[in-house]
C-alpha positions, 0 to 999 in steps of 0.5 A: 169345706161342710166336714170341715165346719163341723169337725171346729164347731165341735170342737170349740163346743165341746172344749167350752163344756169341758172334757169327757171321759172317752176312750180319745179325746180332742180339746174334749171332744169324745173320739171312736175308732173302730176298724182304723176308721176315727168318729167325731160326737158332737154336743148333745142336743134337745128336743124342743117339746113342752112334754113329757117323752116316753119313747122314741124310734128312729125314722127310716133316713135317719134324719126324723125321731118319732118321739112317744110323749105325755102331758107333765108334772100336775098329774105328779103333783096329783100322785102326791096330794099336792094337787085336789085329782077331781081339778086335774084336767085328763092326761093326753098322749102325743105323737109327734116327729122331728125332724134333726135339720129344720128342729121342725116338730110335727104333732101326728097325733093326740088324745086321751087313748093311749100309744101301747106301742107304735111303729115308724111308717116314715117321717109322717105317717106310723102304726100306732096302736091304741088302748083306751083301758088296760083290760083293753088289746086296743086297736092299731091305727095308720097316723098321718097327721094330727085327726087323721087314724086310719083303722087297719082293717084286715081280713081277720080278728085279731090283736095286731103285733109289730114284727119288725119295724122299718130299719132301714127303709119306709116299710114296716111288719106286722102279723096278727094273732089271732084265733081260727074254727077254734086254733089259734093263728099267725097272718102277716101284713107289711105298711109301705110308705115309700110312696105318696101314699100308704100302703097296707100290703097283706103278702100272699104266703103258705101256712106255718110260714115265718117271715121277715125284712130285708134289711136294705132292700123291700123284699121279704124273706120266708122261713118253712120247714121242709117237711118232705126232707125231713120225712125222707129224711134227706141229709137236706137242711129241714128248714129253707130260705126264699126271698119274696117280694112284697106280695109273697111271690117268689123271685128266688131260693137263698142259703142259711147263708144268704138270708142271714145276710139280710139281717141287719148288721150293724157297726155300731151299739148303745148300750146302758150300763150300771158301774159299780160306784156310781149311785144306783139314783144317777141313772146308768152310763151311755155306752157308743161300742163297736157291733164288732168288739165285743171285748170293747163291752166288757167292763174292765178291773175295778169297776171302770169302763172298759178303755178297749178299741170302739169303745166312748161312753156318750157324755150322759147319765140315764134314768133307769128304764130308759135308754138310747138307739143308733140312728139307720144312717149310724151318723148320731145317738140320741137317747132319754133322759129326765123326759126329753129326748137329746141327741148326739151327731156322731161323724166319719173324720179323714184320717190326714185331720184326725191326725193334724187334729191329734197333734195340734193337741199334742202341741197344746199339751207340750205347750201348757206343761213345758210352760208349767215346770219353766214356771216351776223353775223360776218359782224355785230360785226365787225363794232360793236367792235368784238360783236355779237348780242345776241338771243334775237335781232339777226335776226334783227340786220342782217337784214342791211347784208342780199341781202334777211331778209327772209333765216333768219326765217327756222336758229335757232341762238345757239350761247352760248359762249363769245359776244366779236369774239376776245374771242372764243377760237376756231372759226372753231368749234363754232356754231352759228346756223342752218337750219334743213334738212332731217335727220340733220343740215345746220350748220355755225361756228364762222370762216364762214365756213358751213357745213352739219351735218348728224344726228346720226342713 
C-alpha cells in the first residue's frame, strides 16, 4: 500500500508539473530502467534554508543531508557596490543536518571561520576543517551540535586530510600529513560514529602502508608492498592486501580480487553534462545514469541526450561548477541549484505494477489520439456538406485538420454507413474507427465521443 501511494502520488504530482524529457515517462514521470528493473524518479522537494547553499554530502543512513551554507545576498550587493562594505555584517558560515523524513533542519555549526572541508560521521556529527584566513592550514574539529567543537588532538602535528568519507556506514577515514625528523610522514585515524559517543581511533599500522575503508563492513583494507617478494624476485604480486579491524589487527589476508570487491560499487551515477545547444549561462543538465552501462553517458549524434538503456535526465539545470549525488541507499538524488538543495526520490517499481501503469498510459494516449482523429473526420465532413471521406482516402482528407498527422497511422477506419452524416440514425453508437490497445480498442463514434472497449473474454 505504501509503494502504491508513493507511485500514484508521483504520477499526480508530475502530471500537474508537466512532462519531463527522459528515456521513458509515465504521465510525465521519468522512468529509469537498469537491467530489466524500473525505477520511478519523483518530484523535486527543496530543503527549507534561508541561506546560500555551498554544497552538501549524504549521511551514511541515506535519510539525512549534511549541508554547508553561508549568509545570503547582502554580501553580493556589497561586492556590487550597492551597499557600504563597512556596514555589512560579518560573513557567517553554517553546517546543517536535514532529516528528509521529518523535514527538520538542525544547525550543527555557525561561525565566522570558513568551512574548508567537512565529512559526515553520522546524522548528528561531522568532522570539520575550519580556517580563519586563506593562509592557514586549518584546524580540524568534531562538531556534534551548535556550540560543540572538539579539537582532534592527535599524536603529531600536521595537516589532517580526509581520505574517505563515510559511504555506507558512520565511519570516516582520515590521514595526517606532517613532518617527523625532517621527513614527510603520513598517519591514519578513523572517526567512528556507530555508538552513542563518537570515537577517534588510531589503528596500529605498519609504516609505509596504504589503507581504505571497507564499503559495507567496519573494517580497513591494508595495501602494502611485499618487499621481500620483490627482493627475491619471486613470481608473486608485489602488493599484499589484508583485512584489519579498526584497531589495526589483521583478521585475514585478501586476494586482490576480494580487496577490490570491498570498494563501493554504486548502481547509479549522477553527472552534470553541458549539452550542445544549451546556453552556457543556463548551466548544465543533470543526468542520472546506470553505472553498469557506460554507453548511457555517451551523447548521441546531433548533440541530443542519449537514449540508451539506463539513462534519464533529472529535471534540473545545474549552475556551472555545481553537481549532485545519489544517496548511499540509492533511492534519492540531491543537487544544488540557485543556492538551494533539491531532493528527488526514486523507487524500484514492481514489474506488474509498471506494466499496468504503462498500459494505462498507452490507453490514455490511444484514447486521446482516436478522439482527435474522430473530430478531424467530423470537421472535414462539416466543410464538405456533411460528407465523410470514404475508406480509400480518409487519411489524406483529414490531414489539414490534425496538428500531428502521424497519429492517424495507427487508426483503423471502420465506418461503412452512409457518407452523409445527417443520415446517420444513431451517431452515439455508430463507430467511425479505432486504435488497438492491449485487450481491446480505443473507439471513436460519429458524435465525437470516444471510449475503451475491451475484447470479450
